[in-house]
Steps between C-alpha positions, in 0.01 A plus 500: 500500500344650191730613218408863577605458865831337402583780255405763757729343759787480251458869422505581872834321538670611179384861473358616834752395767285227658701287736473302818669755722586253773468140607533509878550173684382522860694279741413448866807502723316419823647150508849657492463664842791428729635680812849475353534773236763308304278193470201721410693658212618162374143365507377806310763444230416130470125556469532780245739290292270199517177685417628765258799335339314435172280812499704702250545206261129413506397861441741533207373178343134602531577852374667347194214260441229769494711791376393712797780677690530433872696803616574423866530186711465578868450343841278600791565341837353491850551830688851495640373650826319172566809283449732648762320500834666748732744579222749783498576740215812296426302175480250654261781639286641147476158378379499773233845392384389135488200596287718706268757223449228240445308690233822585317586131496168403338515796258192684627473878459362607839368357825234658718427413858732710714170603650344615825126519569466768767162662438394460865833483681861385476668201658871539581585287196285711267658816633845346448410411141395857424822631651697244296348613167761763404796266541318196363378667181814703434736202543295253297409514133166323461318520835185715524323610816148599599340622820124501556436787743122533469179313428132579494446256788787618722551868417834674439813433705667842505788375717588253223464772236743727686752216525464405133540862387842517665602173334394634157737793543784282625453251216511780244813640665675162482427481125577865421729402213191369319267791583367323809379202297497271805173665607340366180521152654282594799122544497284615790143369490150529632291185448787307339378207285639155581527382139669794325752387234635853444806636677588659725188400689490125441505247783333164564211537743440261786182367339672405174619151388850372564590585141288692249537673161355850467503685169529873439382603154534853374398649166455878494615498136224256411235709674631819338472355149152364573383848603668659197335251261161570655541874456623454141206275407235680706600866555173562687546209743405600853677414825277199564604350166862578583466316832348202321792488257748502790307220672514279191872565461565423868309176459739382227809607694383316812435181303857512369633540853297212638610272216866568578454482876320168503759343274790626712330365812435162338858469379634586847250272673362778724169677544381783276397811691382820332537721195569861591397708199666833572586763244858528621698719260864508394700798369459368143295706257167326448503325839359777716191549714536872435475435126173313560360808671618713206331260256179540701513876445696635799752709308673630816531238772427662834241738358142493634342178375813291554362334813173415326692347208706282736177394673349387170818318402545328837140381519494368144828310545372335819166402345662354189742297709233365732285393206794310349605311813380418849866511611562874461664649808790704630488868405319468165430837339708801396842591644637856490874460577634837393862429407410172325247663265631727225178700463451546875861609545458753219183635665700550821776680308244738347347567843157364401517201735561594863535301819158623610334385175670162526362463851150565365550241226612241756155508657380292206809342336644164602806601699602844624785752496740287302858560380492869582837675549493784752775737624767325702482751784134425577471446875376167646188657650387621157563157352302347786216745434497409128477132593227565758289691246521217249426237764189698598369480144539123506350450844194718447430367150567134589758464227868431464721806490876524517788746504832459320669837512871556443678790671783570257816593695661827397229593250214748513160539337527553124817294460490153345528167681624215280441141614547317169347191343133434575513758781555789259556861601299802604518864599518526879163617630468788746341429838291794614455597863812317617494457879143629529369183668812411699335556838200290396696190397737527799207421728524142373257237623231347283223667300195280578321293240208674326152427632384311193765232555357397838262205525130583539 
């Protein structure tokens, strides 16, 4: 690396909140399958201990060596619905408990993989897993769940959406003492990626290696400062020059992530997978996607022009990452998790950023309706309709979209939901037209795949 590149990277770490947001070790549990649930859980614990026992130590050593923080160490495992053939809700709950105990033993922050892939239909085991989500996520500490209910190839499974919507409400109710926080550990997807290192949607896909390291690198603070420096040095810079500056910055951030990821993989003796360069914010000042938009000239997030600004940002981040590495994957781009982003949460409080505007932004951002608190008395049909709308955006546009909404028990629009830590807080957003599509979603069935997804 040239001296200029080294100094630039040091500044990113020391002054601009650059970090490796997560090292996620993917572990296949297919060889743990056993008809006896007790033996299955013991095998899961043994394999996680064997494969991930040194993950935290290795990450800490490498972080110390390079001076680059590694914030989270996580696991992603084979979808639990594929491990318990003909399993009951109780059996799947036991798997969730085994995962939780195992990751606590190895010191890992979270584990993803309590997952069902039901975009075209549900097996009895997948249905049991979805029904087991409220108990499993409320009675464990570190287990995260995801359900893929739609894809461009298969269409949208509205029966699964209706079932998931009821579980979201029940999960929030079971964690009412924490403003329904349990629902923050569940993501509903269209076109879920198989190599996503970010929770709550991480799991190890069936086409992945037995054990693989995936890296999630963030850096909204770095991108913000790069845009600010450009505007200070060249006040007349146009949007094309701004995009180019973001691309160059994303290039450097991705190279840092790949350096860390390949070394972690080598030290663990496993394969290196992908770098997911996603501008995933935290509630800290200076570590916000919303602040990037403000630096670009969007003084009121949610105003006309906000969607175009996110489009520019998302595209430039993806291009910079792809130029830096052939191993970019996952969800790479810009996240807009409302409660986790100080500037976005403030825009919601002011009333500038609405649920409808967020839905428009999700047509071009990397995820979807993310970390959005809504009134606790929202009915399940309205939640199902919100999910179905977001899934439609993903299916028609051939992109990943997701929903992570949190009905806050006992609270109404305009009040504040507080989740704490990296999950932040936000004003509860109003949902307009509650119940207006109840009859539509109650029909159930499957919305067919769009024409462009069919062969020939």
